[in-house]
N, C-alpha and C positions, 0 to 999 in steps of 0.2 A: 257305910257308903255316903252318908250325908255330906261329910267333908269333901269327898271326892266329887260330888255333884253340885257343890255350892255355886251360887251365882257369881259369874266372873266379874261382875261390876264391883263386888265387895273386895275383890283381890287387890284393888288399888290401895286399900287401906292397910295392907299387910306388909310389914317390913321383912324382907327376906332374911335378915340377920337374926330374926327372932323366931323363925319357923322351926317347930319342933321336929317334924318329919324331915329326915335328911338321909334317904336311902343311899347306901354305898358311898357315903361321904360326898354326895354330889356337890354340895357347897360346904366345905368344912369351915368351922369358925376359926378365924385367925385375926391377928392384930392388923393385918393388911386390909381388912374389910372386904367389900364386894369385889373390888378390882382384883385383889390377889386371889380370892376364892374362885373367881371366874377363870383366871389364868390357869389355876390348878385344875379346875374342871375340864378345860380344853385339853390340857396336857394328859390327864388321866384317860380321856375318851378319844384322844387322837383325832380331834375335829379341826379340820382346816376351815378357815373362813370361806363360806360360799355366799355370794350375793343373793339377796332374797327378793321376794315379790309378794304382793298381797292385794286385797280388795278393800271393802269397807272396814274401818278400824273398829276396835272395841270401844266401849263407852268410857274407858279410862283415858282416852286421848282428848286433847282440847278440841273445842267445837269451832274449827275454822271454817271459812266460807268455801263451799264446794261448788265448783262450776263444771268441771269435766269429770267423767267417769268412764269405766270400761263396761263392755256389754255383759249382761247377766240375765238370768231368768228368775221370776218370782216363785221360787220353790226352796226347799230346804237347803239344797246345795246347787251350785251352778257348774255343770260339767263344761269342759272346753273341748269343742269338737276339733278334730285335726284331720278331717277326711281329705283336705286338699294338700296335705303335706306330701311332697314328692322327694324321694331320695335318689342319689346317684346309683348307678349299677354297681359301683364298687363298694356299696354299703353291704352287699350280700356277704354272709359269713357262714361258713360251714360248722363253726363251733369248735371249741377245744377246751382243754382243762387248764389253759394258761391263766395264771392269776391276773386279776384286773389291776392295772396300775392305779395306785391311790391318787395320783395327780388328777385323774379325771373321773374315776368311778362314782364319787359322791355327787358329781354334777350331772352325770348322764343317766344313771339307773337308780331306781329306788330299791333299797334292800331292807330286809326285815330289821326292825329296830330304828329306822330313820324317823326323825321328827319332821312332820310336814304341816303346812297350813292349808286348810280347806276353806273355800269361800262359801259362806252361808249367806242367806238373804239379808240378815241383820248385822252380822259381825263375823270375823274370821274365827275359825275353830281349830285349835291344835289337835293333832292326831298322830298316832304311830302307824307306820306302814307295816302291815302284818304279812301279806302275801298276795301273789297274783292268783286269781281264780278264773280260769279260762281267759277271756279278754277283759276282765274286770279287776280293779285293784281293791283290796280289802284294807280298811283302816279301823283302828280302835281309838276313839276320841277321848279328849279330856273330860267329857261328860259321862264316861263309862258306857257309851253306846258304840255300835259299829255302823259302818256305812260302806257301800260298794260304789265305786266311781270309775269313770273312764280313765285310761292311763294318763291322759293329759290334765287330770283334775287337780293334781298337787303341784302348785306353782312355787313352792319354796320348801327347802329341806335342810336339815342338819344331819349329816351322815353319822350313823352308828350312835345315835343319841342314847339309846338304852341297849342293854345286853339282849340279844335275840332270845336267849333262854328265859328271860323274864316274861315273855309272852306265852310260854308253854302252859301256864296255869289257866289262861283264858281261852287258848286255842280250841280245846274240845267243845266249847260252847258257842263257837262262831260257825257260820255256814261254810261247808267245804265245797259247795258248788255255786255256780253263778246264779244270781237272783233275777227275777222277772223284771221287765222294763219298769213297771210301776213302783218297784222298790229301789231302783237305782237312784242315787243322790239323796236318799232320805235316811235320816237317823233311825236306827232300829235298836230296840232293847236287847241286851244279852239274854240268852236262854235263862228262864226262871230257875232252872236247876243248878245254875252256876253258884259256887260257894260265895258267901257274902264278901269276902276280901279278894276274890279273884280279880286280878288286874290292878289292885290298889297300888302296888309298888310303881307300876308304870305311870298311873295317873298322878301320883305324888310328884314324880320327876317333871311331868309336864306342867303341873301347877307351880312348882318352884321356878321353872324357866319363865312362865308367864309373869309371875310376881317380880322376878328379877328384871325383866324387860320393862315392866311398869315403873319400877324404881329408877331405872335409867332414864325413862321418859321424864319423870318428875324432876330428876336432877338437872336435866338439860332443857326443861320446859320452855324457857324463854326463847332459845334459839330454834328449837324444834317448831314452836308456834310460828316462827318467822321463816320456816324452811324455804317456802317458795320465793319469798322476797330475797333470801340470801343467794339462791342458786340461779334464779331466772334471769335471762338477758334483759337489761334495762335500756339499751341504746334505742334511739328513735326508730331506726330501720332494721332492728335486729330480727333475724330469722330464728326458727326453732333450733334448739341446740340439743345435744345428746350427752348423757353422763351415765356411768355405771352407779349402782347402789353404793359400792365401796367408795367411789369418788364423792358421792353426795354425803355419805356418812362422815368421811374424813373432813370435808369442808364444814359441815354443819356442827359437828362436835369438836372442831378445831384440833384435830389430831395431826401431829407432825408426821407420823408414820402409820400407814394402814394396819400394820401388825398390832397396833394398840387396840384395835377394834375387837370386841367380843361378839358372839352370836346374839346375846340378848340386846346389845346395843344396835346391832344391825336390824333386828326384828322391830325394835322401837322406831327406828328411822323408816323402815319399810312400811309400817302401819301409818306413820305420819304422812308418807308420800301418798299412800292410798287415800287418806282423808283429804289431803290437799286437792287431789283430783284435777289440778291444773297441769298435772304431769301424767303422761301415758307410758305404760310399760309395754314391752314387747310380749305378745301373747304366744309366741312360738319358741319352743326350746329355751324357756327362760332360765332354767338352772344352769344351762351351758354358757350363756353369755348375756347377763342381765344388763340391758341398756334401756334408759328412760328417755323419752322425748319431752322436753321442757318448753312450754309455750312462752313466748316473750311477753313481758309485762305490758308493753304498749298494745299488743293484740288483745290481751285479756281485758284491758280497759275499754277497747272498742266493743268487744262482745258484751261486756257489762252495760255499755251505753245502749246497745240495741235492746237489751232486756228492759232497760228503763223506758225507752221509747215505746216499746210494746205494752208495758204496764200502763203508761199514761194514755195511750191510744185506747186500750181496752176500757179503762175507767171512764173515758169520755163517752164511749159507746153506751156503757151501762147508765151513765147519768142521763143521756138523751132518752133512753128507753124507759126510765123510771120517773123522770121529772116532768110529768104531763102539765103541771101548773106553771112551768117556766114561761116567762113573758117572751114575746117575739124578739125584743131587744137582747135579752139574756141569751136566748137560743142562738141568735145571730153571732153574739160575742163568743159563745162556746164553740160554735162551728168554725169561726175564724181562728180561734186559739188552736183547735184541733188540726186545722189545715196547715198550721205552721210546724206540726210534728213531722219529722222526716219520714216516718213510716206512712203517714197519710199521702205525701207526695209520691212515695215509692209505690204504694198500692195503686194509685191512679195511673202511674206510668206502666206498671206491670199489667194492669187490665188491658190497656191499649195494645201493648206488645203481644199479649196472649191472643187477643182477637185477630191481630194481623197474622200471627203464626198459624192459627187454626184455619185460615183461608187456604193454606197450601199443605198443611201437615195435620194428620189425624191425631187425636188424643188417645192414649191407651193407658191401662192400669198396670203396665209392666215396668214402669220406671223410665221408659223411653217413648218419645213421640214417634209417629210414623214417618215413612219416607216422603220426600217432597213430591208434589203433583207435577212439578217441573223437572224435566230431565235435560241435562246439559250434554250436548254432543261433544265428543272428544275430537280435537283437530289433530293434524299430522304431527304437531310438535308435542303431543302427549300432554296437553294442558290439563288443568284440574277438572274433575267431573262435577264440580260444584262451584258456585260463586257466593261470595260473602258480601252482604249489603249492610252498610252501617246506617243506623237510624238514630233515635233519640239518644242524647247523652245522659249519663248518670252524674249527679253531683257528688261531692265528696262524702256527704252523709249517707246517700243512697249506696255508695260503694262500700261503706261500712256494713250496711245491712246485707249486701251481697256477700261480703266476707263471712258474716255469720252463717248464711245459708250454705256457703262452701264447706266450712268446718263441720256443719251439722249433716249435710246430705251427701256431699262429694267425698270428703275425707273420712267420714264416720268418726269424727273426733269426739262428738258429744253423744252421751248415752241417753236412750229414751226414758230412763228412770230418774232423771234429775230435773230440777225446776228450770234450768237453763234450756233443756230440750223442749219445754212447753212453748218456748218462743216461736219455734218453727211452725208447729200447727197453728199458733195464733196468727202468724203472718199469712199462712195459706187460707185460713178462715176469713181474714180481713179482705183478701183479694176476691174471694167468693167465686172462683172459677173452677172449683174442683168438687162440685156437689156429687155425692155418692162415692167419693174416694176416701181411702184411709189417709188421714192427714199425717203421714209419716215421712221418713227420710226419702223413700222411693218417690213419693209425690213431690217432695222438695227438689229432688234432682230433675224431675219433669219440669218444674217451674224454671230452673236454671237453663234448661234447653229451650223452653219457649221464650225466654228472655234473650237467648243467644249468648249467654255468658259462657256456656260450654256448647260444643257442637252436638247435634242430635245423635251422634254415633260415638261420643267420647268414651274412651277406655278408662274406667275409674281406677284400674289397678295401680297406675303410676301415682295416683293421689292417695290411695289407701296405704300403700307400702312406702310411706314417706322416708323412712330411714335408709332406703336404698341410696339416697343422695344422688339421684339422677339430675343432671343439669337441666335448666329450662323450666322447672316446675316450682321454683321458689320466687321470691319477690324480685330476684335479680341481684340482691345483696347477700344471698346465701352462700354457704361455703362451696357447694358444687359449682354454681355459676361463676364464682370468683376464680376458682381453680381452673375452670375451663377457659376463661378469658386469659388468664396468665399463661396457660399452656399454648393457646393460639398465638399469643404475642411472641413466645419463645420460638415457636415453629418458624416464624417469619425470618428469624436470624439464625436458625439452626445450622451449624456447620459441624457435621459429624467428625469426631476424632476418635480413632480406634484405640481403646485402652489395651487391646491385646496385640497391638502391632509388633511384629518381629517374632511372635510366638505361633503364628498360624501355619498349619500344615496345608500344603497345596494338594488338593485331591485330583488335579489334572483332568484327564479325559474320563475318569470313572463316572459312568452314568448314574445319575441321582434321579429317582422317580418321586414326584409329588402327586399323591392320589387324592383329589378333591373334586367337588362338583364344579361344573363349568363356570358358575357365577362367583366362585370364591375369589376374593380380592386379597385376603391375608394368607399368603403361603407360609405357614409356620414350619413345616417339616417335610423332609424327603428321606428316602431309604436307598441304600446301596448294598452291594455284596462284593466281598473280596476273598479270593482264594488264599489258602494257607499253604504256601510253598508247594503248590500242586498236590496237596493232601486232600483227597475227596472225603475224608472222614470228619472234617470240621471246616467251618467257614467263619470269616469275620462278617458280622451283620452290623452295619452302620446306620444310625438314625441321625441325620444332619438337621439341625434345628436353627431357625433364624436367630440372629444374635443382637437384638436391640440393646441388651444390657451393656454391651461393650461401647456403646455410643451415647447412651442416656445415663447420666449419673443419678444416684439415688435421691439426692436432694434438689434435683431440677424441678421446674414447674411441670414438665411433662410427666415426670415420675410421681409427683405429688397428686396430680389429677388421676393418674392410673391407679394409685393406691386408694384414692377416694371411691372411684367407681368399681374397682375390683376386677372387672372383666368387661369385654365387649358385650353389649346387650342388644339383642335383635328381637323386637316385637314385630308382629305382622305389619304394623303400620308405621313404625319408626325405628331408627337405629341410634345407638349410643356407642360409637367405637371407643375403645380404651386408649388407643394411640391415634394420633392424627392420621387419617387415611392417606393424605398426600405423602407424608414421611414414610409410612409403611410401604406404600406401593412403589415409590420412586427410589427408596434408599435401603429399607430394612427387610422387606419380604424376600424369601428365598428365591434366588434367580442366578443366572450365569454371572460369574465373577463377583459374587456377593459373599460376605463373611458368614460363618456359621459356627456353632459349637456342636461337636459330634460325640454321641454316646455310642460306644462300640462294645460288642459282646462277641467273644469267640465261642461258637456253639457247635457242638457235635451233632451228627445226623440223628443221634438218639435224643437230642433235646437238652443235654447237659451244658450248662454255661461254664466254660473252662477258664475264661479270663475276661476282665472288664477294664475299660479305660475311658477317659474323657479328654478331649483335645479341641482347642480352637482351630479353625481352618477356613479355607475358601473353596467353594464349589464352582466348577467351570462348565459342567455338562448336565444341565438340569432339564428334565422332561416332565411336562405336565400331563397327567392322565386323569380321566374320570373313572369312577367305578364301572360304568358301562364299558368303557374301552378295555379295562383290565378283565372284566368278566367275559367279554367276547373274545379277547385275545387268548385267554387261558382256557376257553371252552367251558366256562362254569355256568353259563345261563341255561335255563331250561327251555323257554319259548320266547319268541319275540314279544308276545303279549305281556310277558312278565316285566318287560322293560318299560312299559308305558305307565304314565301317571294319568289316572282317570279323573275328569272333572265331574263331581257329583251334581252340583248345581251352581248357578251363577245368578246373582241379583244385581240390578242396577244397569243392565245393558251388557254389551259384549266387552269382554276383557281385552284391552289393547295388547297387541304383541310388541313387546319391547325388544329392541335389538340387543343381541348378546355380543359383548366385546370379547372376541375370541383371539386376541393377540397372542395368547399362549398356545393356540392351535389345539385346544382340547377336543375339537370336533373331529379330528382325524382318527383313523383306526390304528390299533396297535398291531404292527405287522413285522417289525424287526425280529428275526428269529433269535438273535442274541439277547434282546431285551425280554422276550417271552421266556427264554430259558432262565434268566436271572430271577424274574418274578415268580416262576414256578418253584425255584429253589428257595426263595424267601418264604413262599407260602408253606413249603414243607418244613422248613426250619422253625417258623413261627408256630406251626401246629405241633411239632415235636416238643418245643419248649412249653406249650400250653398243656400237653399231656403230662409233662414232668410236674408242672404246677398242680395239676389235678391230683397227682399222687401225693402231693403235700397238703391236700385238703381243699383246693379251689374248686367250687362247684361250677357246673355249666348248665345254664337254664334254657338254652336254645339248641334244638337239634334240627330245626327246619329253617330254610332261608326265606320263607314267605311270611312276612309279618306286615300287616296293613296299618297305616297311620293316616289320619286325616289332618290336613293343615289348611288354614284359610289364606288365600292370596288376596291382598287388599290393595286397590289402586286408588290413591288420593291425589295423584298428580306426579309428574316426572320427578320433582325434587322433594316431594312430601316426606320421604323416608329420612331426609336429613334434618327435618324441622323438629323442634321441641315445642310442646304445647303447654299452656298454663291457663288458669282462669283469666278471662278478659272482661273487665268490669268498667270499661270506659263508655261503651255504647250498648244500646240494644242492637242486636244483630239478627239478620234474617238470612237463612241459607237456602239457596235454590240448588237442587241436585243433591246427590248422595254418592258415597264411595261405591265403587264396583267391587263386589266380593265374590270370589270363586272358592268353593270348597273342593279341595283336591284329595283324592285317596291314592296313596302310593303303596304299592306292595313291594316290600324289600326283596328283591330277587338276587341280591349279591351277598348272600350269607357268608360265603367263603372269602369274598373280597373284603367285606367288613371285618371279618375275623383276622384276615391278613394284616390290615392296618392296625387293628386293636392289639393283636399279638406283638407287633413290632414296637408300638408305643409303650406297652407294658414293659417290654425288655428295656427300653430306654429309661423308664422310671425306675426300674430295678437297678440298672447300672448307676444312675445318678445318686440314688439313695445309698447304695453299697459303697460307692466311692467316697461320699461324704461321711458315712458311718465309720469307715476305716480311719478317717482323719479326725474324728470327733468334731465335725463341723456341724453347728446347729443350723438346720434348715427346716422348713415346714414338712416334716415327715407325715405320711398318712398311714393309718392302720385301723384295725377293728377292735373295739372294746366289746367283749362278749357279755351278754346279758347274764348276770349271776343267778337270777331267779326267774326264768321264763315261765309263762303260764303252762306251757307244755313243752316237751323235748322237741327242739327244732328238727332233729333227725327223723322223728316220727311224722311231723308235718310234711317234711320233704318227701318221705317215702309214700305217705298216704294221699297227699294232695297234689304236690308239685309234679312228682315223677309221672303219675298217670296222665296228667294233662299234657306234659311235654311229649309223652309217648303218643298221645292221641292227636294233639293239635300242632305239635312241633314247637310249642312255646307255652309258657305259663302266663296267666293274666297278670297285669300290673298289680291289681288288688291283692292277689295271692302272694306276689313277691313282697309287697309291703308288709303283709302279715308275717311272712317268714323273717323279714329283716327285723321286725320288732321282737321276734323270739330269740334271734341269735345275737343281735348286737347292733352297734352303730359305728359309722366311720368317725374317726377323731383325728385331729392334727396336733402334732407335738413337736417340740424342739429336739426330741430324742427319738430314735427309731422305735416304731411300734410294729408288732407282727400284723401283717395284713392277710388274715385267713381267707378272705374272699379271693385273693389272688395267689395264695399259697407262697407268699414271700415274707422273709424276715424283716424286710424294710422296703419302703416304696415312697416315691415322691412324684409329683406332677412337674414335668420339665419340658414338654414338647410343644407348648403353645404360648410362648412369651409375647406374641403380638396381640393376643386377645385375653390372656389371663395374667393377673398381676402376681399370683403365687408362683408361677413359673419364672417370671422376670426376677422376682425376689430371690429364688433359688439360684438363678444364673449369676446374680451379683456375688453371692457367697462363693460359688464354685470358681468363678474367674479370679476372685481375690486369692484363693488358694493356689490356683494355677500360676499366677504371677509370682506369688511368694516362693513356690517351689522352684520356679525358673530363676528367680533372683538369688536364692540361697544355694541352689544346686543340690538340695536335700529333699527327700520325701517327707510329707507331713503324716504319714501313716503312724498311728499310735501317739501322735502329738496331742498335748493338752493346751497348747498355746492358741489363743484365738484373737490376739491383739491386732492381727493384720486384717481382720474381717470388717466389712462395713456395718454389720449388725451383730451386737453382742448376743449371748445366749438369752439374757433377760429380755432383750428386744424381740427376739424370735419367739420366745415363749408368749409374750404379750400378743404378738401378731397372730400366732397360731390359735390363740384362744378365741378369736373372733371369726376365723376363716370359715369353718363349717357352717356356722350360723348364717353368715352372709351368703354363702353358696346356696344354702337351702332356701333362703328368702328370695334369692334371685331366680332359682328354679321355679319357686311358687309363682313369682311374678310372670315369668314366661308362660307357664302353664295357664295361669289365670287370664293372661292377655289372649292367648290362643283360643281359650274357651269363650271369651267375650265376643270375638269375631265370628266364631261358629254360631253362637246364640244370635248375633245380629243378623246373620244370613238366614237362619231358620225363622227368626221373628218376621222378617220381611217376606219370606216365602210362605209362611203359614197364615199370617194375618192379612197380608196385602197381595197374595197370589203373584209375587214377582217371579216365582219359579215353581215348577211342578214337583210335588212330593209323592212318594209311594203311599198307597192307601194304608199299608201296615208294615211293621218291622218285626224282626226277631230280636228279643231282648233276653239276655242271660242274667240270672240272679247272681249277685255277688255278695260277699260277706258284709254284714252290717245289720243293725237293728232298724226298725221303722222309725222315721223321724217325721213328725207332723203329718202322720197318715200316709207316708210314702216309703217304699222300699228302694234300696239302691240297686240299680241294674246297669248292664253294659249293652249298648246298642252296637252289635257286632258289625253291621254294614259300614258304619262310620267310625267305629272304634272310639266311641265317646261314652262318658258316664251319663246316665239318665236317672230319673226317679219315677217309680211306678206306683200309681195310686193303689192303696189298699181297697179292695172292692169285694163284692159278692163272688166274683169269678175266682178270686184268690182264696176266699173262705171255702168255696166249694171244693177246691183241690187241697184242702187241709193246710192252707197257708203257704207262705213264700219260703222257698228253700234254696239254699246255695246250689248253684249249678242248674237250676230249672231254666228251661228255654220257653219263653212265652211269645205268642203272637200279640202284638200291641199296636195301638194307633197313637200318633202324636196328638196330645190334647192341649198343650199350651207351652209357651216359651216366655221366660222371664229374664230378659237380658240384665236387669239391674242386679238380681241375685244369682245370675248365670245358671238358672234352673231350666232343664228340659223335661217336661212332664209327659208321661205316657199313661195310657189307659189300657189295662190288660184285657184281652179278648178271650184267649183260650190257651191252655197249657199244651205245648207241642212236645216237649221232651223232659223227662225226669230220669234220674239215675236208674239204669236198668233197660233203657231203650226209648225209642221215639214213639210217641203216642199217636201222632197224626202224620199224614203224608204231606 
């Protein structure tokens, strides 16, 4: 075993072509050398190139300067927490025996025999994935040791690197059950009873791969050493740019075709990127869509300059304190020299600004300063509840220091474990106004608020999730802002021309119902019903969808901006519409005499879909309804109280009542008997179709209509939601007044109405996907990839965990649904149809929201091209393999699909994080500054998850938000924290910077088996 456990630093001296051990002909000797051998190896093992990721490089790599890094912990391995990841409902999968498509499986799931890289404190360690053990992943490392990690811990993988059977000889000597918390992420020796050579074959293959990658590094050392210089933007006003690992490797290694890349080459580049650390990789779903953020060279020079100023300033302080014999003249000269240091002038200005800020705002250790002692009265014009006062100006060099504080504290671009990160605490220490505080990023963000560079309530989410490319948060020269400017210019001269003119079906007086909330501005879809020759056994169900794709061409400025942002984004405090609101409202939104594209399904009363078709059209008789109107009209509501939204608390004063523009007359009652009859029939047909899908495996997780949600309503001014915000470093600013925030709890009382809309939209997605599939049209199809090796059978989890909760409470908790999703699979998007087990459909696509989702718009462009082609040629495209008429080739759709799920999940995370930010802001002001009354205690339910930093995850049922409950004597007394426990707890702290809500447990109220106290 000595050779197997050798020091990896020595591996750099080994030439792979002379290695004696060569199991299974992994790298056969040939006249073609390493290149040919690697090609042969990839062919033998059927390994597609997957982009990779890493952390600190091994010592075989060159010692380049490291400025940036990613977050980590000082322990054997660093696990990557993914508690905040939120998946769409259609990610739910009932499971099946269908084989996993090779095009995605190696990127989504780890399977036995996959090679992975694990991040250690000192260097990356190669390992083989062995199996899932409960919620832990088991790996066997190149060092001959095993380790258990969280599922997100492996950030790079080569699929099927070794034969799974090769692990059988070591498997009996590895733990078959999950390990205790203290053993997680730590290397453990194999059982002493294991045979001497157990696992040797696997280790040999990992060693050979490691050595081959080192050889590739040495071969291309000159360019790899200059990797950052080669790929980083060098223009004076360049913004951050984004590249995939494959793009980086192709450019650095000067390959004409990415297919020339081998996995060892990719790993060599991957480790070099990690060492550069001026490049940040995405820490969520990396294997699925590896994208790197590359910091511009000019910005890097500025940050390096700040470090130099800080060093000089600190050295001057040290000289002053240690040189007592210095003459008064020398001391004066030294002081004068130090005063010229930009950091010295910044410190002086910062102290004055902080003193002014603290006259009206309290300091806290939560990363946010307190609310203003001045409250601004709101006038009848709904002006802002705060005013901004400009004060001292920052000069250019001070702005560079602020830029550093931004990337360190706001964007979290700099890691606390690098020498660059020490500059932040050094600046805070020099200012001297944070005694007793941890001089970390949280306090750095506090400083930026006290300077007025960011508002005292700023939502950091839009700065942390930079690759969302939301406009208004860059320097103004960035891609998103440029695309937005071009789009606005195009809107000014926009003259819509209908590409489907002459092909549209006139739907005449057929009533079309749009069911949306009263404040909806983008009317994407409506539904209608058509009799089938007076045959009451089947009906045509039509979903009419707005048709912007017929007027916006794919290469227009509006289309390019829509592709960049991906979807309309609504945070509580601001909006980012995908398409210009004026254009959508005045010309494209579904309304009388407006164009549409209609997805039609002929459905029997038993729920069988007998026929499907897609057609362009014009709707003439559109009716706007709210869920309340439909619920009341169909008699589906239970009580009047169930219709109300309850305000839990409000901080900052009384929330203004903003007038509702009810030009669509959504405030009226649904009273027309004919309309009520149509909606009843649509409800019945949608439900029948859903039952058919359930027979095909689609699960249903809600049996109750009453589901509570909490959402913050934020008032920053009448027009604040249209503004975009960014770091403002021109002046010190002082803010008088604060946003008004109301936390509202809404109990969903329209379960059947919600299901009515969802059922019909799913039918439309089924029709669109089936229509395209029959014609071999590449579009972004959605489907489920089943987890090949779940930790436990998903059917068992559903039967034992989900079903009892649904029966008892009417729905399952989100935490349980996420656990179930991890067991059964993940949603994926492909240019070819994928079975969607969660919906019980052989093919599915999103096609009903083209005004606010680019993927729907993209699908419509493909469909309309096919409709025009069929009309022009007079022949059907069913069974055709010709795609020359399409705006997007299959290769383009494949590339587009590859990044779709990743972006959707990041956007969902951004929305969830923003919502939580404002909930924490409201609780912060209510708890610490008594702006609103809070209950003495709350009921908290224990959810799945291990204790982190002395806290257990919990669910505050009153507000339906996640909290963390402190481990305490009360918990120990009750034999620990258990899943499903209900505790009485009191609020003990709110940390808006980290978005934590802390609870102190008081007593156990309920445990499985019954309620313990009344």
